[in-house]
C-alpha positions as CSV (number, residue, x, y, z in Angstrom):
1,M,7.3,21.1,1.5
2,R,9.3,17.9,1.0
3,G,11.8,19.5,-1.4
4,D,14.3,17.0,-2.6
5,R,14.6,15.0,0.6
6,L,13.3,11.8,-1.0
7,K,14.9,12.2,-4.4
8,D,16.8,9.1,-5.6
9,C,15.3,7.0,-2.8
10,V,14.1,3.6,-3.9
11,A,10.6,2.2,-3.2
12,I,8.8,-1.1,-3.9
13,V,5.1,-0.8,-4.5
14,T,3.3,-4.1,-4.7
15,G,0.1,-4.3,-6.7
16,G,1.4,-1.2,-8.5
17,S,-0.1,-1.8,-11.9
18,T,-3.5,-0.3,-11.2
19,G,-5.6,1.5,-8.6
20,I,-4.1,2.8,-5.4
21,G,-0.8,1.1,-6.1
22,Y,-0.5,2.8,-9.5
23,G,-1.5,6.2,-7.9
24,C,1.2,5.7,-5.2
25,A,3.8,4.8,-7.8
26,Q,2.9,7.8,-9.9
27,V,3.2,10.2,-6.9
28,L,6.5,8.7,-5.7
29,G,8.0,8.7,-9.2
30,S,7.0,12.4,-9.6
31,A,8.9,13.2,-6.5
32,G,12.1,11.8,-7.9
33,L,12.1,8.3,-6.4
34,H,13.0,5.2,-8.2
35,V,10.0,2.9,-8.0
36,V,9.7,-0.8,-8.5
37,I,6.1,-1.8,-9.1
38,T,5.1,-5.5,-8.8
39,A,2.0,-7.4,-10.0
40,R,1.0,-10.9,-10.8
41,T,-0.4,-10.2,-14.3
42,E,2.6,-9.3,-16.4
43,A,0.6,-7.6,-19.2
44,D,-0.8,-5.1,-16.6
45,G,2.6,-4.6,-15.1
46,R,4.3,-3.9,-18.4
47,Q,1.6,-1.5,-19.4
48,A,1.9,0.4,-16.2
49,E,5.6,0.5,-16.5
50,A,5.3,1.9,-20.1
51,D,2.7,4.5,-19.0
52,L,4.7,5.7,-16.0
53,T,8.1,5.8,-17.8
54,G,6.3,7.6,-20.6
55,Q,5.7,10.4,-18.0
56,G,9.4,10.6,-17.4
57,L,9.3,8.7,-14.2
58,S,11.9,6.1,-13.0
59,V,9.7,3.1,-12.7
60,V,10.5,-0.6,-13.3
61,Y,8.1,-3.6,-13.3
62,M,9.0,-6.9,-11.7
63,P,6.6,-9.8,-11.8
64,Q,5.5,-11.1,-8.3
65,D,3.0,-13.1,-6.5
66,V,3.2,-11.6,-3.0
67,S,1.9,-14.8,-1.4
68,L,5.1,-16.7,-2.5
69,E,8.1,-16.2,-0.3
70,A,10.5,-17.0,-3.2
71,D,9.0,-14.1,-5.2
72,W,9.8,-11.8,-2.3
73,E,13.3,-13.0,-2.1
74,R,13.8,-12.4,-5.9
75,V,12.2,-9.0,-5.9
76,A,14.2,-7.8,-2.9
77,K,17.4,-9.1,-4.3
78,D,16.8,-7.7,-7.8
79,T,15.8,-4.3,-6.5
80,V,19.1,-3.9,-4.6
81,A,21.1,-5.2,-7.5
82,R,19.5,-2.7,-9.8
83,F,19.5,0.4,-7.6
84,G,22.0,-0.4,-4.9
85,R,19.6,0.2,-2.0
86,L,16.0,0.0,-0.7
87,D,14.4,2.8,1.3
88,F,10.7,2.2,1.3
89,L,8.3,-0.7,1.0
90,I,4.6,-0.2,0.2
91,N,2.6,-3.3,0.8
92,N,-0.4,-2.5,-1.3
93,A,-1.3,-5.7,-3.2
94,G,-4.6,-7.0,-2.1
95,I,-7.7,-8.9,-3.2
96,S,-11.3,-9.0,-1.8
97,A,-14.5,-10.9,-2.2
98,L,-18.1,-10.0,-1.1
99,S,-20.4,-12.7,0.2
100,P,-22.2,-13.5,3.5
101,I,-19.9,-15.4,5.8
102,E,-22.3,-18.4,5.6
103,E,-21.6,-18.5,1.8
104,T,-17.9,-17.8,2.0
105,A,-15.7,-20.8,1.4
106,A,-12.7,-21.4,3.7
107,E,-10.5,-21.3,0.6
108,T,-11.7,-17.8,-0.3
109,L,-10.7,-16.7,3.2
110,M,-7.3,-18.3,2.9
111,S,-6.7,-16.8,-0.5
112,I,-7.4,-13.3,0.8
113,V,-5.3,-13.9,3.9
114,R,-2.4,-15.2,1.8
115,V,-2.3,-12.1,-0.4
116,N,-3.3,-9.3,1.9
117,L,-1.8,-10.5,5.2
118,I,0.9,-13.1,4.6
119,G,2.1,-11.2,1.5
120,A,2.6,-8.1,3.7
121,W,4.3,-10.3,6.4
122,Y,6.8,-11.7,3.8
123,G,7.4,-8.1,2.6
124,L,8.4,-6.9,6.0
125,K,10.5,-10.0,6.6
126,H,12.6,-9.6,3.4
127,C,12.6,-5.8,2.9
128,V,12.9,-4.3,6.4
129,P,16.5,-5.5,6.9
130,L,17.5,-4.0,3.5
131,I,15.8,-0.7,4.3
132,S,17.8,-0.7,7.6
133,E,21.1,-1.3,5.7
134,S,20.4,1.8,3.5
135,Y,20.2,4.1,6.4
136,G,23.6,5.6,5.7
137,Q,22.6,6.5,2.2
138,R,19.4,8.2,3.3
139,G,20.5,9.8,6.6
140,F,17.0,9.3,8.0
141,P,14.8,6.3,8.9
142,G,13.1,4.4,6.1
143,M,9.6,3.1,6.3
144,A,7.4,0.1,5.4
145,V,3.8,1.0,4.9
146,N,1.0,-1.5,4.8
147,I,-2.0,-0.3,2.8
148,S,-4.9,-1.4,4.9
149,S,-8.5,0.0,4.9
150,V,-11.0,1.9,7.1
151,L,-12.9,-1.4,7.0
152,S,-10.4,-2.8,9.3
153,R,-11.8,-0.5,11.9
154,I,-15.5,-0.6,11.3
155,G,-16.1,-3.8,9.2
156,Q,-18.6,-4.2,6.3
157,D,-21.4,-6.6,5.7
158,G,-20.4,-9.3,3.3
159,A,-16.6,-8.6,3.7
160,S,-15.7,-10.8,6.6
161,A,-12.7,-12.4,4.9
162,Y,-11.3,-9.0,3.7
163,C,-11.9,-7.3,7.0
164,S,-10.2,-10.2,8.8
165,A,-7.1,-9.9,6.7
166,K,-6.9,-6.1,7.0
167,G,-7.6,-6.3,10.7
168,G,-4.6,-8.7,11.0
169,M,-2.4,-6.1,9.5
170,A,-3.0,-3.9,12.5
171,G,-1.6,-6.5,14.8
172,L,1.3,-7.1,12.4
173,N,2.2,-3.4,12.4
174,R,2.1,-3.1,16.2
175,A,4.3,-6.2,16.6
176,Y,6.8,-5.0,14.0
177,E,6.9,-1.4,15.4
178,R,7.8,-2.8,18.9
179,M,10.4,-5.1,17.5
180,L,12.1,-2.4,15.5
181,A,12.1,0.0,18.4
182,G,14.0,-2.6,20.4
183,Q,16.4,-3.6,17.7
184,E,17.1,0.0,16.4
185,H,16.6,-1.0,12.8
186,R,16.1,2.6,11.8
187,V,12.9,1.6,10.0
188,Q,9.4,2.6,10.8
189,V,6.4,0.4,10.1
190,K,3.0,2.2,9.6
191,S,-0.4,1.5,8.1
192,L,-2.2,3.7,5.7
193,L,-6.0,3.3,5.8
194,P,-7.8,4.6,2.7
195,G,-11.5,5.1,2.7
196,Y,-13.7,4.8,-0.4
197,T,-11.4,5.3,-3.4
198,M,-12.4,5.4,-7.0
199,T,-10.1,2.8,-8.5
200,P,-10.5,1.5,-12.1
201,Q,-11.8,-1.7,-10.6
202,V,-14.6,0.1,-8.8
203,D,-15.4,2.2,-11.9
204,K,-15.6,-0.9,-14.0
205,A,-17.7,-2.8,-11.5
206,I,-20.3,-0.2,-10.6
207,G,-19.5,3.0,-12.5
208,R,-18.2,6.3,-11.4
209,D,-21.6,8.0,-12.0
210,S,-23.8,5.3,-10.4
211,P,-26.4,6.2,-7.7
212,L,-24.5,3.9,-5.3
213,V,-21.3,5.8,-5.7
214,D,-23.2,9.1,-5.0
215,R,-25.0,7.6,-2.1
216,I,-21.8,6.5,-0.4
217,G,-20.2,9.8,-1.3
218,Q,-22.8,11.6,0.7
219,T,-21.7,9.7,3.8
220,I,-18.2,11.2,3.5
221,P,-17.7,14.7,4.9
222,L,-15.8,15.6,1.7
223,R,-18.9,14.4,-0.3
224,R,-16.9,12.4,-2.7
225,W,-14.7,9.4,-3.1
226,A,-10.9,9.8,-3.1
227,E,-8.8,9.3,-6.2
228,P,-5.8,6.9,-6.2
229,E,-3.3,9.7,-6.6
230,E,-4.7,11.4,-3.5
231,I,-3.9,8.3,-1.5
232,G,-0.4,8.5,-3.0
233,E,-0.1,12.1,-1.8
234,T,-1.0,11.0,1.8
235,L,1.7,8.3,1.5
236,M,4.3,11.0,0.5
237,L,3.5,12.9,3.7
238,M,4.1,9.7,5.7
239,L,7.5,9.0,4.0
240,D,8.7,12.6,4.4
241,P,11.3,12.6,7.3
242,A,10.2,16.1,8.2
243,V,6.7,14.8,9.2
244,Q,6.6,13.3,12.7
245,L,3.9,10.7,12.9
246,A,2.6,9.9,16.4
247,D,0.3,7.0,15.4
248,T,1.0,3.7,13.7
249,E,-2.1,4.1,11.5
250,V,-2.8,7.1,9.2
251,L,-6.3,7.6,7.9
252,A,-7.0,8.8,4.3
253,D,-10.7,8.6,4.3
254,G,-12.0,12.2,3.9
255,G,-13.3,12.2,7.5
256,F,-15.6,9.1,6.9
257,L,-14.5,7.2,10.0
258,A,-15.0,10.2,12.3
259,S,-18.4,10.8,10.9
260,Q,-19.4,7.2,11.6
261,S,-18.5,7.5,15.3
262,A,-20.0,10.9,15.8
């Protein structure tokens, strides 16, 4: 369907060394994009780079702490220096913590907000102008995608800090979409909301075959968790210029959210 429309475009995927970020980088690279993956832990980033380039994909790792503006300035500058352009930003890096709000330290909340929300804000600030500048090389609008979560819509017991940060992304997206429409930046800003996804972190923490995973799976109309690369395929649909998106937020939850409101 997408043909070669996105071939040779350049994308930054934060938190691209594992989980959903890795799945997105793999799908984008397989479609012929040049992908910059970033991560705080260099060993993980280098391993992901080796794995993906070993598959014949154009993937480069750059170290980054998304909560630091200086790191964003460096990554944005180095990406354009290496590839000559930037077309897409995927704000995927995120952290979480589970505990009752009464037992959650303010610093835990601030750490999650710094990475999940402020990191995304910095990404838009430093990358959207570069995506706009590359319009002539693409011939169609670029896009910045914030990877949020269905939990930003429904919440979850024990995840007050995480849900607060992801909910803030929704307001960030709406504000940026309105600003870009007024300034004609030729860039769209969207949110991708994955549902329950079987990342390596989840597999390590509770196990792919655990009763809890199965029990949650039964609440999803597809009767299973998503795989990271499936979230990447949804992302590809969002980036395809032939696909017209009416909404700022795109769900990739196997129908979970609809089943909760039925």
